[in-house]
C-alpha positions as CSV (number, residue, x, y, z in Angstrom):
1,M,93.5,100.0,102.9
2,S,92.0,101.6,105.3
3,G,88.0,99.1,109.5
4,S,84.3,90.0,108.9
5,P,84.2,86.9,108.7
6,G,86.9,84.9,110.2
7,A,88.2,88.4,112.2
8,P,89.2,88.1,115.8
9,D,86.9,90.4,118.3
10,P,85.8,93.8,116.8
11,P,88.7,96.0,116.9
12,L,87.2,99.4,116.9
13,R,86.3,100.6,119.9
14,P,85.6,104.6,120.7
15,P,88.9,106.3,122.5
16,S,88.2,107.7,125.8
17,P,85.7,110.6,125.9
18,P,87.2,113.9,125.1
19,S,85.7,115.2,127.7
20,A,88.2,113.4,130.1
21,R,91.3,115.4,128.3
22,R,92.7,118.7,128.0
23,P,91.1,120.0,124.8
24,G,93.9,120.0,122.1
25,P,94.9,118.3,118.4
26,E,94.8,114.9,120.0
27,T,90.7,115.3,122.0
28,A,89.9,116.7,118.9
29,V,91.1,113.0,116.5
30,A,89.4,111.5,119.7
31,A,86.0,113.0,119.1
32,A,86.1,112.8,115.3
33,S,86.9,109.4,116.0
34,A,84.3,108.6,118.2
35,R,82.0,110.2,115.9
36,Y,82.6,107.8,113.2
37,L,82.7,104.8,115.0
38,R,79.5,105.6,116.3
39,G,78.2,106.0,112.6
40,E,77.9,109.3,112.2
41,P,78.9,112.4,110.4
42,I,82.2,114.4,111.2
43,D,80.7,118.4,111.2
44,M,83.1,120.6,112.2
45,S,81.0,122.7,113.6
46,A,79.1,120.4,115.7
47,L,82.9,119.0,116.6
48,A,84.0,122.7,117.9
49,A,81.1,122.8,120.0
50,E,81.3,120.0,121.3
51,L,85.2,120.6,122.7
52,G,84.2,123.8,123.4
53,V,86.1,125.7,121.1
54,G,85.8,127.9,118.5
55,R,86.1,126.6,114.1
56,A,89.1,128.6,113.9
57,T,91.1,127.1,116.8
58,L,89.2,123.3,115.6
59,Y,90.9,124.1,112.1
60,R,94.0,125.2,113.6
61,W,94.8,121.8,115.4
62,V,93.6,119.5,112.6
63,G,94.1,121.4,109.8
64,G,90.3,121.1,108.1
65,R,87.7,118.6,107.7
66,D,89.8,116.3,105.0
67,R,93.0,116.6,107.1
68,L,91.2,115.6,110.0
69,L,89.5,112.5,108.4
70,G,91.8,111.4,107.0
71,T,93.6,111.4,110.0
72,V,91.0,109.2,111.2
73,L,90.6,106.6,108.8
74,A,94.5,106.3,109.0
75,E,94.3,105.5,112.5
76,M,91.6,102.8,112.2
77,T,93.4,101.2,109.3
78,E,96.2,100.9,112.1
79,R,93.6,99.3,114.7
80,T,92.3,96.9,112.3
81,Y,95.7,95.8,110.8
82,R,97.2,95.3,114.1
83,V,93.9,93.2,115.1
84,A,94.1,91.2,112.0
85,A,97.9,90.3,112.6
86,R,97.4,89.1,115.8
87,D,97.8,85.3,116.2
88,V,98.4,84.5,112.9
89,G,100.8,82.0,112.2
90,G,103.0,80.7,109.4
91,A,106.3,82.8,108.0
92,G,107.6,84.7,105.3
93,P,104.7,85.0,101.7
94,E,101.8,82.7,103.4
95,R,102.1,85.1,106.4
96,I,101.8,88.3,105.1
97,L,98.9,86.7,102.6
98,A,97.0,85.7,105.5
99,V,97.2,89.1,107.5
100,L,95.8,90.6,104.1
101,D,93.1,88.4,103.6
102,R,91.8,89.0,107.7
103,F,92.9,93.0,107.1
104,M,90.6,93.5,103.4
105,R,87.6,91.2,105.0
106,A,87.2,93.3,107.8
107,V,87.8,96.6,106.0
108,V,84.9,95.8,103.8
109,D,82.6,94.5,106.8
110,A,83.0,97.5,109.2
111,E,80.1,98.9,109.2
112,P,81.2,102.7,110.3
113,L,83.0,102.3,107.2
114,K,80.0,101.4,105.3
115,A,78.0,104.7,107.2
116,F,80.7,106.9,106.2
117,T,81.0,106.0,102.2
118,A,77.6,105.6,102.0
119,R,77.4,109.4,103.1
120,E,80.4,110.1,100.9
121,P,81.8,107.7,98.9
122,R,84.3,110.3,96.4
123,L,85.4,111.7,99.2
124,F,86.4,108.3,101.1
125,L,87.8,107.3,97.9
126,R,89.9,109.9,97.1
127,L,91.0,109.9,100.7
128,A,91.9,106.4,100.6
129,T,93.5,105.9,97.2
130,M,95.4,109.0,97.2
131,P,98.9,109.6,98.6
132,G,98.1,111.2,102.1
133,A,97.8,109.7,105.7
134,I,95.8,106.3,105.2
135,E,98.0,105.1,102.3
136,D,101.1,106.1,104.4
137,R,100.0,104.6,107.4
138,A,99.0,101.5,105.6
139,A,102.8,101.3,103.6
140,D,104.4,101.9,107.2
141,L,102.6,98.9,108.4
142,L,103.1,96.6,105.5
143,T,106.7,97.6,106.2
144,R,107.4,96.6,109.1
145,E,105.3,92.9,108.4
146,L,107.7,92.7,105.2
147,Q,111.0,93.6,106.8
148,A,110.3,90.9,109.9
149,E,110.0,88.3,107.7
150,I,113.0,89.5,106.0
151,D,114.9,89.2,109.4
152,R,113.8,86.0,110.5
153,G,115.3,84.9,106.6
154,A,111.4,83.8,105.4
155,L,111.3,86.4,102.5
156,R,113.3,88.3,99.8
157,V,112.7,91.1,97.8
158,P,114.4,92.3,94.6
159,L,112.9,96.0,95.5
160,P,113.3,98.2,98.4
161,V,111.0,97.2,101.6
162,R,109.0,100.5,101.6
163,T,108.6,100.5,97.8
164,L,107.0,96.9,97.6
165,A,104.7,97.9,100.8
166,Q,103.1,100.5,98.6
167,A,102.8,98.4,95.5
168,I,101.2,96.4,97.5
169,V,98.5,98.7,99.3
170,R,97.5,100.5,96.3
171,V,96.9,96.4,94.7
172,A,95.3,96.3,97.6
173,D,93.1,99.2,97.1
174,S,92.2,99.0,94.2
175,F,90.1,95.6,94.7
176,M,89.2,95.4,97.8
177,Y,87.4,99.1,96.6
178,A,86.1,98.3,93.1
179,H,82.8,98.2,94.3
180,Y,82.8,101.8,94.6
181,L,84.6,101.9,91.4
182,G,82.1,100.4,89.0
183,G,82.4,96.9,90.0
184,N,79.6,94.7,91.5
185,R,81.9,93.9,95.2
186,P,84.9,93.8,96.6
187,E,87.9,91.6,95.1
188,I,89.6,90.1,97.6
189,E,90.6,87.2,96.2
190,R,92.0,88.4,93.3
191,A,94.2,90.8,95.0
192,L,95.4,88.0,97.2
193,E,96.3,86.5,93.9
194,V,97.9,89.2,92.5
195,I,100.3,89.8,95.9
196,E,101.0,86.5,95.8
197,L,102.8,86.8,92.5
198,M,104.3,89.9,93.3
199,L,105.7,88.0,96.4
200,R,106.3,85.0,94.8
201,P,109.8,85.6,93.6
202,C,111.0,87.0,96.5
203,G,112.2,83.5,98.1
204,T,109.0,81.2,97.8
205,A,107.9,78.3,96.3
206,G,105.2,78.4,93.6
207,P,102.6,76.3,93.1
208,D,103.9,73.3,92.7
209,S,106.5,73.2,95.5
210,P,106.3,72.0,98.9
211,G,105.3,74.4,101.0
212,I,102.0,76.4,102.2
213,S,100.0,76.6,98.9
214,R,97.9,79.5,97.9
215,T,94.5,77.1,98.6
216,S,96.4,76.2,102.2
217,W,96.9,79.5,104.4
218,T,93.1,80.1,105.2
219,V,93.8,77.6,107.7
220,L,96.3,79.6,109.3
221,L,93.2,82.0,110.4
């Protein structure tokens, strides 16, 4: 789950210019994020020159290019998710589904991500779908979302919340990135159908019971 029709204002804005900060790991990530948002490649030599440091220093700060890219994409995941969750109504599973609907559509429509995947689709898939910074950030965000619904009495889950969140993230990824895995297009509706089944036994009504149905949560957007 890493940035849309129906989405709020664009969530991705370049961070403060690195030159306004003292060089260090945070400025390196900020500079890389700015390059990503402009649709530019993240080249370690060019980034080191921009920051006025040597490559060895940059690698010491960020742990290598793949790790830096994972950090940048994790930051983009959180920005996009927080905007997707803003002002979504409802409670329990219908809220979770509405947030994920917004989020996944914002991700697949994000121009910086399209530019990155056009250049390095295999690297993106490895970073986005394997255990690492992106999955961890997405699972953290969804864990908090699920826990909030549990705390308000709108959701019951038979699994540890973090386990359920990780499972939902992996399901979302497999369908959201279907077009990179040999499919023709992202399969967001199918992802939502599967996730709804994962949430339905956790304390919500089925399709024939009162409440917000599968066909009506889009009105929450």
